[in-house]
N, C-alpha and C positions, 0 to 999 in steps of 0.2 A: 375222674371227675374233679372239677374244681382247680385244675391246672391248665395254664396256657403257655404253650411254647413261645418263647421270645428271646431276644438277644440284645445285649448292650455292648456295643463295640465301637471302635474308631470308625467314623463316618466313611473314610476312604475304603475300608475293607468290605463294606457292605453296598457301596453305591452301584456296583455292577448288577447285583441281585435285585436291588430296588428297581433299577432301570429295566431289567428283564421281567419285572412283575412277579418275581418269586418271593419277594418280601414286601411288606407294606410299612413305610416309615410312619411312625406315629408322632414322634416328637424328637427334637434335637436338644442337646444339653447346653449349647452355647448361649451367650447373653443375647445374641441376635440370630435371626434365621440364617441358615447356611446358604451361601450363594448357589450351590448346586441343587438345593431343595427349597426353593423360594415358597412353595405352597405348604410346606410342613412347619407347623408352629414349634416354637421353643417350649420346653416344659413350663417356664414362667408364663407364657401365654395360655398354656393348657391348665393353669390354675395351681402350679407348684412354685410359689415365689422364691423359694430357697434352693431350687434345684438348678444350679448353673455349675457346669464342670468344664474346665479347660484342660485339654490334653497336651502333653509335651512329648517330643520325639527325641531320641538320643542316638547319636552316631558314636560308636566306640570301636577301639582297636585293642589288641592284646597289650598288656603292660609290657614295656621293653621295646616296643615297635620303634624302629630308628626314626629320628627327627625328620630325615629326608623323605621317608615314606609318608609320615603324618602330614608334612607340608604338601606333598603332591596330592593327597587325598583332600586336604582342606582347599587348596587352590582349585582343583578339579570340581569339588562341590560348589565352590563359590561361583565358578563359571557356569556350571549347569543351572544353578538356581537363578541366573540372570537370563537364561534362554527363554524367549517368549513362549515356545511350546511347553516348556516345563512349568512355566508360571501358569499358564492356562490349564494344564493337567492338574496342578495342585489346586487351583480354584474350583475345578470341576469335582474334586474330591473333598471339598469343604475346607481346605487350608486357606488362611488369609495371609499371604506373604507380606503385603503392605502393612498390615496392622502389626504383625510380629516384628517386622523390620523397625518400625517406629518405636516399639517397646524396647527393643534391644539397643537402639541408638540413644533413647532417652535415659536408659539405665547405665549407659556407658560400658556395656558388656563388650569385652574384647575376646577374640578367639585365643585359645591357649594350647 
């Protein structure tokens, strides 16, 4: 008694279960509503003004991976991230490629 099963996870990992009706999305942690869940409020809208969380993803390879392999992975990733079907899939999962592209360009971040 007094306990409620719930989960807090990256939106893309739960979208399939939400779409299948197995989970009910209550609120999202972004500063604005998730494109894939337009009817689900943010925590700010739900009355928690300080609850905004942004998630980052990391792609990593083992230390010592040859530069040629890292270059192939980077170029392949860049190509994939420009593919319309990949972009749409990312948006459906709650990612905002345009927004983060703008942030990266504005900050002058370069791949290493």
